[in-house]
BATOR-787786 format. One record per residue (C-alpha): residue in three letters; x, z, y. Coordinates in nm, 2 decimals. Example, Ala and Ser with C-alpha at 12.3 -4.5 7.8 and 13.67 -1.06 7.14 Angstrom:
ALA; 1.23; 0.78; -0.45
SER; 1.37; 0.71; -0.11
REM end
This chain:
UNK; -1.90; 5.68; 3.02
UNK; -1.75; 5.55; 3.38
UNK; -1.98; 5.63; 3.68
UNK; -1.99; 5.50; 4.03
UNK; -2.12; 5.73; 4.31
UNK; -2.23; 5.52; 4.63
UNK; -2.32; 5.68; 4.94
UNK; -2.18; 5.70; 5.32
UNK; -2.24; 6.10; 5.31
UNK; -1.88; 6.24; 5.21
UNK; -2.07; 6.56; 5.14
UNK; -2.32; 6.40; 4.89
UNK; -2.04; 6.23; 4.73
UNK; -1.86; 6.56; 4.67
UNK; -2.18; 6.71; 4.51
UNK; -2.27; 6.48; 4.31
UNK; -1.91; 6.41; 4.18
UNK; -1.87; 6.81; 4.11
UNK; -2.21; 6.84; 3.89
UNK; -2.09; 6.54; 3.67
UNK; -1.74; 6.72; 3.63
UNK; -1.90; 7.01; 3.54
UNK; -2.11; 6.81; 3.29
UNK; -1.78; 6.69; 3.12
UNK; -1.83; 6.32; 3.33
UNK; -1.49; 6.30; 3.45
UNK; -1.43; 5.92; 3.46
UNK; -1.61; 5.86; 3.82
UNK; -1.56; 5.62; 4.07
UNK; -1.65; 5.62; 4.47
UNK; -1.76; 5.38; 4.75
UNK; -1.93; 5.43; 5.09
UNK; -2.12; 5.14; 5.15
UNK; -2.26; 4.84; 4.95
UNK; -1.95; 4.65; 5.05
UNK; -1.73; 4.90; 4.88
UNK; -1.97; 4.90; 4.58
UNK; -1.95; 4.54; 4.50
UNK; -1.53; 4.54; 4.58
UNK; -1.56; 4.78; 4.28
UNK; -1.79; 4.56; 4.09
UNK; -1.51; 4.26; 4.14
UNK; -1.76; 4.05; 4.40
UNK; -1.60; 3.88; 4.67
UNK; -1.83; 3.69; 4.91
UNK; -2.11; 3.90; 4.77
UNK; -2.38; 3.69; 4.94
UNK; -2.29; 3.42; 4.72
UNK; -2.40; 3.40; 4.36
UNK; -2.06; 3.35; 4.21
UNK; -1.92; 3.49; 3.91
UNK; -1.73; 3.82; 3.95
UNK; -1.39; 3.77; 3.91
UNK; -1.29; 4.06; 3.68
UNK; -1.46; 4.27; 3.40
UNK; -1.69; 4.52; 3.51
UNK; -1.65; 4.88; 3.34
UNK; -1.93; 5.04; 3.52
UNK; -2.19; 5.25; 3.26
UNK; -2.41; 5.38; 3.57
UNK; -2.44; 5.36; 3.94
UNK; -2.57; 5.61; 4.18
UNK; -2.70; 5.43; 4.47
UNK; -2.81; 5.59; 4.81
UNK; -3.08; 5.42; 4.95
UNK; -3.03; 5.48; 5.31
UNK; -2.68; 5.34; 5.40
UNK; -2.55; 5.14; 5.74
UNK; -2.51; 4.75; 5.73
UNK; -2.71; 4.73; 5.36
UNK; -2.93; 4.97; 5.23
UNK; -2.95; 5.03; 4.86
UNK; -3.26; 4.83; 4.82
UNK; -3.11; 4.55; 4.92
UNK; -2.79; 4.60; 4.74
UNK; -2.97; 4.64; 4.42
UNK; -3.13; 4.31; 4.46
UNK; -2.81; 4.17; 4.50
UNK; -2.63; 4.32; 4.21
UNK; -2.94; 4.14; 4.00
UNK; -2.81; 3.81; 4.12
UNK; -2.53; 3.87; 3.86
UNK; -2.64; 3.81; 3.49
UNK; -2.31; 4.01; 3.42
UNK; -2.46; 4.32; 3.62
UNK; -2.80; 4.36; 3.53
UNK; -2.73; 4.59; 3.21
UNK; -2.60; 4.84; 3.44
UNK; -2.85; 5.13; 3.50
UNK; -2.89; 5.18; 3.89
UNK; -3.03; 5.57; 3.98
UNK; -3.14; 5.54; 4.32
UNK; -3.03; 5.87; 4.55
UNK; -3.27; 5.96; 4.83
UNK; -3.47; 6.15; 5.07
UNK; -3.74; 5.94; 5.12
UNK; -4.04; 6.08; 4.93
UNK; -4.22; 5.72; 5.02
UNK; -4.39; 5.61; 4.73
UNK; -4.39; 5.24; 4.87
UNK; -4.02; 5.26; 4.92
UNK; -3.95; 5.41; 4.58
UNK; -4.16; 5.14; 4.40
UNK; -3.98; 4.87; 4.63
UNK; -3.67; 5.01; 4.46
UNK; -3.77; 5.03; 4.12
UNK; -3.91; 4.65; 4.18
UNK; -3.57; 4.57; 4.29
UNK; -3.41; 4.67; 3.95
UNK; -3.32; 5.04; 3.95
UNK; -3.40; 5.19; 3.65
UNK; -3.47; 5.57; 3.81
UNK; -3.45; 5.78; 4.12
UNK; -3.29; 6.13; 4.22
UNK; -3.43; 6.29; 4.54
UNK; -3.23; 6.48; 4.79
UNK; -3.13; 6.80; 4.80
UNK; -2.99; 6.70; 4.45
UNK; -3.17; 6.91; 4.18
UNK; -2.83; 6.97; 3.93
UNK; -3.08; 6.98; 3.60
UNK; -3.29; 6.69; 3.70
UNK; -3.01; 6.47; 3.80
UNK; -2.84; 6.54; 3.48
UNK; -3.13; 6.47; 3.23
UNK; -3.21; 6.11; 3.46
UNK; -2.84; 6.04; 3.39
UNK; -2.81; 6.11; 3.02
UNK; -3.12; 5.88; 2.97
UNK; -3.02; 5.64; 3.15
UNK; -2.67; 5.62; 2.98
UNK; -2.82; 5.68; 2.64
UNK; -3.05; 5.33; 2.70
UNK; -2.75; 5.18; 2.82
UNK; -2.58; 5.26; 2.51
UNK; -2.87; 5.14; 2.31
UNK; -2.86; 4.81; 2.50
UNK; -2.52; 4.75; 2.46
UNK; -2.52; 4.82; 2.08
UNK; -2.80; 4.56; 2.08
UNK; -2.61; 4.30; 2.28
UNK; -2.32; 4.36; 2.08
UNK; -2.50; 4.29; 1.74
UNK; -2.67; 3.99; 1.90
UNK; -2.32; 3.81; 1.99
UNK; -2.20; 3.91; 1.59
UNK; -2.50; 3.73; 1.48
UNK; -2.44; 3.45; 1.73
UNK; -2.10; 3.41; 1.64
UNK; -2.18; 3.43; 1.24
UNK; -2.44; 3.19; 1.28
UNK; -2.19; 2.91; 1.50
UNK; -1.98; 2.92; 1.19
UNK; -2.24; 2.90; 0.95
UNK; -2.36; 2.60; 1.14
UNK; -2.03; 2.48; 1.12
UNK; -2.01; 2.52; 0.73
UNK; -2.32; 2.32; 0.69
UNK; -2.22; 2.06; 0.90
UNK; -1.93; 2.02; 0.67
UNK; -2.12; 1.92; 0.35
UNK; -2.29; 1.63; 0.56
UNK; -2.15; 1.29; 0.41
UNK; -1.93; 1.14; 0.64
UNK; -2.01; 0.76; 0.72
UNK; -1.92; 0.48; 0.45
UNK; -1.84; 0.11; 0.53
UNK; -1.78; -0.07; 0.21
UNK; -1.81; -0.44; 0.21
UNK; -2.19; -0.50; 0.11
UNK; -2.26; -0.12; 0.20
UNK; -2.25; 0.09; 0.50
UNK; -2.44; 0.41; 0.61
UNK; -2.42; 0.64; 0.92
UNK; -2.63; 0.89; 1.02
UNK; -2.71; 1.10; 1.36
UNK; -2.83; 1.49; 1.30
UNK; -2.94; 1.71; 1.55
UNK; -3.05; 2.06; 1.45
UNK; -3.36; 2.23; 1.68
UNK; -3.11; 2.57; 1.63
UNK; -2.81; 2.67; 1.49
UNK; -2.91; 2.64; 1.17
UNK; -3.16; 2.36; 1.01
UNK; -3.33; 2.23; 0.71
UNK; -3.24; 1.87; 0.70
UNK; -2.98; 1.74; 0.47
UNK; -2.85; 1.42; 0.37
UNK; -2.57; 1.31; 0.14
UNK; -2.45; 1.00; -0.02
UNK; -2.24; 0.92; -0.33
UNK; -2.06; 0.62; -0.49
UNK; -2.21; 0.56; -0.85
UNK; -2.00; 0.26; -0.96
UNK; -2.01; -0.08; -1.00
UNK; -2.19; -0.16; -0.63
UNK; -2.43; 0.13; -0.66
UNK; -2.52; 0.41; -0.41
UNK; -2.71; 0.71; -0.42
UNK; -2.88; 0.84; -0.09
UNK; -3.06; 1.10; -0.04
UNK; -3.25; 1.28; 0.27
UNK; -3.48; 1.57; 0.23
UNK; -3.61; 1.79; 0.50
UNK; -3.67; 2.19; 0.42
UNK; -3.98; 2.37; 0.56
UNK; -3.93; 2.57; 0.81
UNK; -3.65; 2.64; 1.02
UNK; -3.40; 2.89; 1.04
UNK; -3.15; 3.10; 0.82
UNK; -3.41; 3.09; 0.52
UNK; -3.45; 2.74; 0.51
UNK; -3.07; 2.65; 0.60
UNK; -2.96; 2.89; 0.29
UNK; -3.19; 2.69; 0.06
UNK; -3.04; 2.35; 0.18
UNK; -2.70; 2.48; 0.10
UNK; -2.83; 2.56; -0.23
UNK; -2.95; 2.21; -0.28
UNK; -2.59; 2.07; -0.10
UNK; -2.41; 2.26; -0.38
UNK; -2.61; 2.10; -0.68
UNK; -2.68; 1.74; -0.53
UNK; -2.36; 1.60; -0.63
UNK; -2.35; 1.66; -0.97
UNK; -2.71; 1.58; -1.01
UNK; -2.71; 1.25; -0.87
UNK; -2.39; 1.18; -1.04
UNK; -2.54; 1.25; -1.36
UNK; -2.91; 1.15; -1.39
UNK; -2.86; 0.88; -1.10
UNK; -3.19; 0.72; -1.17
UNK; -3.43; 0.83; -0.87
UNK; -3.73; 0.99; -1.11
UNK; -3.47; 1.18; -1.30
UNK; -3.30; 1.32; -1.00
UNK; -3.58; 1.46; -0.83
UNK; -3.69; 1.62; -1.16
UNK; -3.39; 1.80; -1.17
UNK; -3.41; 1.92; -0.79
UNK; -3.75; 2.04; -0.83
UNK; -3.63; 2.21; -1.21
UNK; -3.29; 2.38; -1.03
UNK; -3.53; 2.46; -0.73
UNK; -3.82; 2.64; -0.88
UNK; -3.55; 2.82; -1.07
UNK; -3.48; 3.05; -0.76
UNK; -3.81; 3.22; -0.84
UNK; -3.90; 3.23; -0.49
UNK; -4.27; 3.19; -0.53
UNK; -4.38; 3.57; -0.48
UNK; -4.29; 3.52; -0.12
UNK; -4.52; 3.53; 0.15
UNK; -4.43; 3.18; 0.21
UNK; -4.41; 2.92; 0.00
UNK; -4.10; 2.69; 0.05
UNK; -4.05; 2.34; -0.07
UNK; -3.91; 2.01; 0.08
UNK; -3.99; 1.65; 0.14
UNK; -3.72; 1.42; 0.02
UNK; -3.65; 1.07; -0.03
UNK; -3.36; 0.96; -0.29
UNK; -3.28; 0.57; -0.31
UNK; -3.06; 0.38; -0.56
UNK; -2.88; 0.06; -0.41
UNK; -2.75; -0.16; -0.64
UNK; -2.56; -0.40; -0.42
UNK; -2.42; -0.64; -0.68
UNK; -2.78; -0.73; -0.79
UNK; -2.99; -0.67; -0.47
UNK; -3.22; -0.39; -0.61
UNK; -3.33; -0.05; -0.48
UNK; -3.50; 0.20; -0.68
UNK; -3.63; 0.45; -0.49
UNK; -3.86; 0.79; -0.52
UNK; -4.03; 0.96; -0.21
UNK; -4.11; 1.31; -0.22
UNK; -4.38; 1.34; 0.06
UNK; -4.09; 1.25; 0.28
UNK; -4.20; 1.01; 0.59
UNK; -4.16; 0.61; 0.46
UNK; -3.84; 0.48; 0.49
UNK; -3.87; 0.14; 0.70
UNK; -3.67; -0.17; 0.53
UNK; -3.57; -0.44; 0.75
UNK; -3.58; -0.75; 0.57
UNK; -3.36; -1.08; 0.76
UNK; -3.68; -1.26; 0.77
UNK; -3.82; -1.05; 1.02
UNK; -4.06; -0.82; 0.78
UNK; -4.06; -0.48; 0.80
UNK; -4.14; -0.31; 0.47
UNK; -4.23; 0.04; 0.43
UNK; -4.13; 0.29; 0.18
UNK; -4.42; 0.49; 0.13
UNK; -4.55; 0.48; -0.22
UNK; -4.50; 0.90; -0.24
UNK; -4.57; 1.16; -0.49
UNK; -4.57; 1.55; -0.38
UNK; -4.30; 1.73; -0.21
UNK; -4.05; 1.90; -0.44
UNK; -4.10; 2.30; -0.50
UNK; -4.46; 2.32; -0.51
UNK; -4.52; 2.25; -0.86
UNK; -4.34; 2.32; -1.24
UNK; -4.40; 1.98; -1.30
UNK; -4.40; 1.68; -1.07
UNK; -4.59; 1.32; -1.14
UNK; -4.34; 1.05; -1.00
UNK; -4.38; 0.70; -0.98
UNK; -4.06; 0.59; -0.91
UNK; -4.05; 0.24; -0.70
UNK; -3.83; -0.09; -0.73
UNK; -3.76; -0.35; -0.49
UNK; -3.53; -0.63; -0.50
UNK; -3.38; -0.80; -0.15
UNK; -3.19; -1.09; -0.04
UNK; -2.96; -1.17; 0.23
UNK; -2.88; -0.89; 0.51
UNK; -3.09; -0.60; 0.63
UNK; -3.11; -0.27; 0.70
UNK; -3.28; 0.05; 0.60
UNK; -3.36; 0.34; 0.81
UNK; -3.44; 0.71; 0.65
UNK; -3.59; 0.99; 0.90
UNK; -3.70; 1.28; 0.95
UNK; -4.02; 1.40; 1.13
UNK; -3.87; 1.55; 1.39
UNK; -3.85; 1.16; 1.50
UNK; -4.21; 1.09; 1.45
UNK; -4.32; 1.37; 1.68
UNK; -4.12; 1.25; 1.95
UNK; -4.42; 1.04; 2.05
UNK; -4.73; 1.22; 2.15
UNK; -4.99; 0.99; 1.96
UNK; -5.11; 0.91; 1.67
UNK; -4.94; 0.83; 1.32
UNK; -4.97; 0.45; 1.34
UNK; -4.85; 0.42; 1.73
UNK; -4.54; 0.64; 1.63
UNK; -4.43; 0.44; 1.33
UNK; -4.46; 0.14; 1.56
UNK; -4.25; 0.31; 1.83
UNK; -3.96; 0.38; 1.55
UNK; -3.99; 0.02; 1.45
UNK; -3.98; -0.11; 1.81
UNK; -3.63; 0.15; 1.83
UNK; -3.48; 0.03; 1.51
UNK; -3.54; -0.31; 1.46
UNK; -3.20; -0.46; 1.58
UNK; -2.97; -0.56; 1.31
UNK; -2.68; -0.38; 1.34
UNK; -2.62; -0.01; 1.40
UNK; -2.53; 0.09; 1.71
UNK; -2.50; 0.46; 1.73
UNK; -2.49; 0.50; 2.10
UNK; -2.84; 0.33; 2.14
UNK; -3.01; 0.52; 1.86
UNK; -2.87; 0.83; 1.99
UNK; -3.01; 0.76; 2.39
UNK; -3.35; 0.65; 2.20
UNK; -3.38; 0.99; 1.98
UNK; -3.15; 1.23; 2.03
UNK; -3.04; 1.25; 2.42
UNK; -3.17; 1.56; 2.54
UNK; -3.33; 1.50; 2.90
UNK; -3.39; 1.87; 2.92
UNK; -3.76; 1.85; 2.90
UNK; -3.86; 2.07; 2.65
UNK; -3.72; 2.29; 2.39
UNK; -3.66; 2.07; 2.04
UNK; -3.93; 2.19; 1.78
UNK; -3.81; 2.04; 1.49
UNK; -3.51; 1.89; 1.36
UNK; -3.42; 1.57; 1.39
UNK; -3.21; 1.32; 1.16
UNK; -3.16; 0.94; 1.13
UNK; -2.98; 0.74; 0.84
UNK; -2.92; 0.42; 0.88
UNK; -2.82; 0.17; 0.60
UNK; -2.67; -0.18; 0.62
UNK; -2.69; -0.41; 0.35
UNK; -2.46; -0.67; 0.45
UNK; -2.35; -1.00; 0.25
REM end
């Protein structure tokens, strides 16, 4: 533990240093002014808010309240400007008994104060308390940093399971995905099924954060086998429901479930089979200018042991595109449902995929507010 003593009176510095040494605190630095303290803290041009140029290894500051040039209260306020230094506890050392001044010092960022003439027992009690709180704060800070590092790594793993774009003659599929936090509950995937057929799925797990992300990763681990084995939309959704319910999470305080839309696109016979399990309706933009909503839906996956599913089939001619999305896109517009859908249609009606335009329309962060939900857009192009 390194302690910095800041006092313009050499006698006071000697007294405090000797008290600390007798209590086995021997890593001590001193400064005779606020300017000297800033130099120890690695701050040059301390009137600015620039970052300190070096690592600060100070665990506690004993700061004299009354000093020439700059008093301890003003020096304390300046220290609080620097995020790197705010966690260093500052104990004011003063002979001023004015309660307003003491309150001003605490309001400026000091954690405690010691009155002059210094009482050894009182000073050491206050120092030990401040150092103990500093140790606890440092522990929490290091733990939080480890958690953030692990979350970033988990996000990279989660992102790695997402399917890359496909540009395969008569069929193209692209996606943009923007989670609201490091980990999220949206998942998309697509698989060539042979004979010009492709399976495409987009799902949205209830909630956000680690629990939803873990459930999403579980689904990612079983998706490929499920889709390539069962192919048929009804069977795929039924199997996902069965596998999800095998997790036995129904006794938890929160009942987890997910919405999903799964399509099998046959580019040879120009046929689309799909199941919508409580998901926002996909938008099918046809070459004649009409927009078809894939809104024939059943209940979300995971709510019941058995699902009553009505698979849907439609045929298409010529070129067109299908937009799948999660409800984070709908929530961008604070209007009723019909207005939200009309907004999506107006933004998605272009016949060709334009990632820059889609990003600006739906995903660009203008800093107005924190994102409350994950956003995902999947764009399927049906090409002649």
